[in-house]
C-alpha positions in Angstrom: 92.8 68.5 102.0 90.7 69.6 99.0 87.4 71.1 99.6 84.9 69.5 97.1 81.9 71.5 98.3 81.5 73.6 95.2 82.3 70.9 92.5 79.2 69.8 90.6 78.3 68.3 87.4 77.2 71.4 85.4 76.8 71.0 81.6 78.7 73.5 79.6 76.8 75.8 77.4 78.1 78.3 74.6 75.1 80.6 74.3 71.9 82.0 76.0 69.9 80.2 73.4 71.4 76.9 74.2 71.0 77.6 78.0 67.3 78.2 77.6 66.8 75.1 75.4 68.5 73.1 77.9 66.4 74.5 80.7 63.2 73.8 78.7 64.4 70.2 78.0 65.3 69.4 81.6 62.5 71.5 83.5 60.0 72.3 80.9 57.0 71.9 83.3 58.6 73.4 86.3 58.2 77.1 87.3 60.7 79.3 85.8 59.6 82.5 87.7 56.7 84.1 89.3 55.3 87.7 89.1 52.5 89.7 90.6 49.7 91.0 88.3 47.5 93.1 90.5 46.7 91.0 93.6 47.3 87.7 91.6 50.5 85.9 91.5 51.2 84.4 88.1 53.6 81.5 87.3 55.4 80.9 84.0 57.0 77.6 83.3 60.2 77.0 81.4 58.3 75.8 78.4 56.0 78.9 78.3 59.1 81.1 78.8 60.8 79.3 75.9 57.7 79.9 73.7 57.6 83.7 74.7 61.3 84.2 73.9 60.8 82.6 70.6 57.8 84.9 69.9 59.8 87.9 70.9 62.7 86.8 68.6 60.3 86.3 65.7 58.8 89.7 66.3 62.1 91.5 66.4 63.2 89.5 63.3 60.0 90.8 61.4 61.2 94.4 62.1 64.2 93.7 60.0 66.6 95.0 62.7 69.6 93.0 61.3 72.1 95.7 61.6 70.6 97.5 64.6 71.4 96.9 68.5 68.3 96.0 70.6 68.0 95.9 74.3 65.2 94.2 76.1 64.4 95.3 79.7 
């Protein structure tokens, strides 16, 4: 008897960029994450997160770090 509990229909992705674009397409207005700013809890949607990542990428690209390694924490 085969256990099918873990078999789901998951779309294959080949990069983080593709994963983020897919999340934005499928759940753009849904909450991606929440964080606390002082006493206030703020929410960021997948669409906002995608925009923020694009802005970060554009900024890093403007620094001309083509041959450098960059870590974001």
